[in-house]
C-alpha positions as CSV (number, residue, x, y, z in Angstrom):
1,M,113.8,139.1,177.2
2,A,112.3,139.1,180.7
3,R,114.2,137.3,183.4
4,R,113.1,133.7,183.7
5,T,113.4,131.1,186.4
6,I,114.5,127.8,184.7
7,M,114.1,124.8,187.0
8,I,116.1,121.7,186.2
9,V,114.6,118.9,188.2
10,G,116.6,115.6,188.4
11,N,115.1,112.3,189.5
12,G,116.6,112.4,193.0
13,E,115.1,113.6,196.2
14,V,113.7,117.2,196.1
15,P,113.4,119.5,199.1
16,E,110.2,119.1,201.2
17,G,107.6,121.6,200.2
18,A,109.3,122.4,196.9
19,A,106.4,121.3,194.5
20,A,104.7,124.7,194.4
21,T,108.0,126.5,193.8
22,I,109.0,124.2,191.0
23,D,105.6,124.6,189.4
24,A,105.8,128.4,189.6
25,A,109.0,128.4,187.5
26,D,108.8,129.8,183.9
27,V,110.5,126.7,182.5
28,V,110.7,123.2,184.1
29,I,113.0,120.6,182.7
30,R,112.6,117.0,183.7
31,F,114.4,113.7,182.7
32,N,113.4,110.4,181.1
33,D,110.4,108.9,182.9
34,C,110.1,112.1,185.0
35,R,110.1,110.4,188.4
36,S,110.4,113.8,190.0
37,V,106.7,114.4,189.3
38,G,104.8,114.4,192.6
39,A,107.0,115.7,195.4
40,G,108.7,117.7,192.7
41,G,105.6,119.3,191.3
42,T,103.8,118.5,188.1
43,K,104.6,121.2,185.6
44,T,106.8,119.9,182.7
45,D,107.8,122.0,179.8
46,I,110.8,120.0,178.5
47,V,111.6,116.3,178.9
48,A,115.3,115.6,178.3
49,V,115.8,111.9,177.4
50,C,118.7,109.5,177.3
51,N,118.3,108.6,173.6
52,T,120.7,105.7,173.4
53,G,120.7,102.2,174.7
54,R,118.3,100.4,177.0
55,P,116.7,103.5,178.6
56,A,115.7,104.8,175.2
57,L,114.4,101.5,174.0
58,A,112.3,101.2,177.2
59,M,110.8,104.7,176.8
60,L,109.9,104.2,173.2
61,G,108.5,100.7,173.6
62,G,104.8,100.5,174.3
63,G,102.8,103.6,175.3
64,R,103.6,104.1,179.0
65,W,106.2,106.9,178.6
66,K,104.5,108.6,175.7
67,N,101.2,108.7,177.5
68,S,102.5,109.8,180.9
69,A,101.1,113.0,182.3
70,A,104.5,114.7,182.3
71,V,105.3,113.9,178.7
72,R,101.8,114.7,177.5
73,Q,102.1,118.3,178.9
74,S,105.6,118.9,177.6
75,R,106.3,121.2,174.7
76,E,109.8,120.0,173.8
77,I,111.7,116.8,173.8
78,W,115.5,117.1,174.1
79,C,117.8,114.2,173.1
80,V,120.7,114.4,175.5
81,R,123.2,112.2,173.6
82,S,124.7,113.1,170.3
83,A,124.6,110.2,167.8
84,E,128.0,111.3,166.4
85,K,129.6,111.3,169.8
86,F,128.3,107.9,170.7
87,A,129.1,106.3,167.4
88,G,132.7,107.4,167.9
89,M,132.7,105.7,171.3
90,R,131.5,102.3,170.2
91,A,134.8,100.7,169.2
92,A,136.7,101.8,172.4
93,L,133.8,100.6,174.6
94,A,133.8,97.2,172.9
95,E,137.4,96.8,174.3
96,T,137.0,98.4,177.7
97,H,133.4,97.6,178.6
98,P,132.1,94.7,176.4
99,D,129.0,94.5,178.6
100,L,127.9,97.8,177.2
101,D,127.4,96.4,173.7
102,D,124.1,98.2,173.2
103,F,125.1,101.4,175.0
104,C,125.7,103.4,171.8
105,D,122.6,102.1,170.0
106,D,120.9,105.3,168.8
107,Y,117.1,105.9,169.0
108,T,117.1,109.6,168.2
109,A,114.8,109.0,165.2
110,G,112.2,107.5,167.4
111,F,112.0,110.5,169.7
112,E,112.1,112.9,166.8
113,S,109.2,111.0,165.1
114,F,107.2,111.1,168.3
115,A,107.8,114.8,168.8
116,V,106.9,115.7,165.2
117,S,103.8,113.6,165.2
118,T,102.5,115.2,168.5
119,G,103.4,118.8,167.6
120,R,106.4,119.1,170.0
121,A,109.7,120.7,169.3
122,H,112.7,118.4,169.2
123,R,116.4,119.1,169.6
124,I,119.6,117.2,170.1
125,I,122.3,118.5,172.3
126,S,125.4,118.9,170.2
127,V,128.6,116.9,170.2
128,A,130.4,120.2,170.9
129,A,128.5,120.5,174.2
130,H,129.5,117.0,175.2
131,E,133.2,117.7,174.5
132,Q,133.1,121.1,176.3
133,L,131.6,119.4,179.3
134,D,134.3,116.7,179.3
135,G,136.9,119.4,179.3
136,D,135.2,121.3,182.1
137,L,134.9,118.2,184.2
138,A,138.6,117.4,183.8
139,Q,139.4,120.3,186.2
140,F,137.6,118.5,189.0
141,A,139.6,115.2,189.1
142,P,137.0,112.8,187.8
143,T,137.4,109.1,188.4
144,P,137.5,107.1,185.1
145,Y,134.0,107.3,183.5
146,V,132.1,106.5,180.3
147,V,130.0,109.6,179.9
148,P,128.7,112.5,182.1
149,S,125.1,112.1,183.5
150,S,122.2,113.3,181.4
151,G,121.5,115.9,184.2
152,M,125.0,117.3,183.9
153,V,124.8,117.5,180.1
154,V,121.6,119.5,180.3
155,I,122.9,121.8,183.0
156,A,125.9,122.6,180.8
157,D,123.8,123.0,177.7
158,V,121.4,125.4,179.5
159,L,124.3,127.5,180.8
160,S,126.0,127.6,177.4
161,G,123.1,128.9,175.3
162,F,119.5,128.1,176.3
163,A,119.5,130.5,179.2
164,S,120.2,134.2,179.0
165,A,122.6,135.9,181.3
166,D,119.7,137.3,183.5
167,D,117.9,134.0,183.9
168,D,117.7,132.3,187.4
169,I,118.8,128.7,186.9
170,V,117.8,126.5,189.8
171,L,118.5,122.8,190.4
172,A,116.4,120.4,192.4
173,G,116.6,116.6,192.7
174,F,120.3,116.3,192.0
175,G,121.9,113.9,194.5
176,H,124.9,113.2,192.2
177,A,124.7,109.5,192.8
178,G,123.8,106.6,190.6
179,W,125.5,104.6,187.8
180,A,129.1,104.0,188.7
181,L,130.4,105.0,185.2
182,H,129.1,108.6,185.5
183,P,131.6,110.9,187.2
184,F,129.3,112.0,189.9
185,G,132.0,113.2,192.3
186,A,133.4,115.5,189.7
187,E,129.9,116.6,188.7
188,R,129.1,117.6,192.3
189,R,132.3,119.6,192.6
190,Y,131.7,121.3,189.2
191,V,128.1,122.2,190.2
192,D,129.4,123.5,193.6
193,A,131.8,125.7,191.6
194,L,129.1,127.0,189.4
195,V,127.0,127.8,192.5
196,A,129.9,129.7,194.0
197,E,130.3,131.7,190.8
198,G,126.6,132.6,191.0
199,R,125.8,131.0,187.7
200,L,123.1,128.7,189.2
201,R,121.8,127.7,192.6
202,R,120.4,124.7,194.3
203,L,116.8,124.7,195.7
204,S,116.9,124.1,199.4
205,S,114.1,123.5,201.9
206,S,114.5,126.9,203.6
207,S,111.5,129.1,203.2
208,S,113.6,132.1,202.0
209,D,115.1,130.0,199.3
210,L,111.8,128.6,198.2
211,S,110.3,132.0,197.9
212,Q,113.2,133.2,195.8
213,G,112.6,130.3,193.4
214,A,109.0,131.2,192.7
């Protein structure tokens, strides 16, 4: 297989002037409502969705998400959260975080139905991938957390099998900040370690880096 550039674009700030570089990638992965579209280019091959709780319900309700330009051009929908994993978390969360009573509600079937009816591929990231990621993050002293971020789950999944050894995996729009119950500090340290190992790289605003990402 020819070497590909796989661009994983989070919903955070992207480097100035990065849009053309992102759009030139062989595969572009975006998240949920694809807020990265615009400054982060427009090409969207895969939309990775948080398929449980309120974010999932909001995306599936009405037609705004389904009819958005990014989703319409995508060829795959990835459900980031394993129903098996989240069902197993429900009882413990009821004790520790009773305010998250709908956090584990699973809407995978809705995303699968949408994908099938519109001719898109659909996949679910496995429970094994979640558990491996939890183990990997444990090495980076995470503060107590509920689950890793969707972005980190996708990064781990791409590294563990979707990408080949020769692929260039590039991150943009990852500020490692947001919901307090994601382990963003540990995720940043883990990604920094992966960058140091040469397994992926961050897209910067330097012209040399942008040209490498094309």
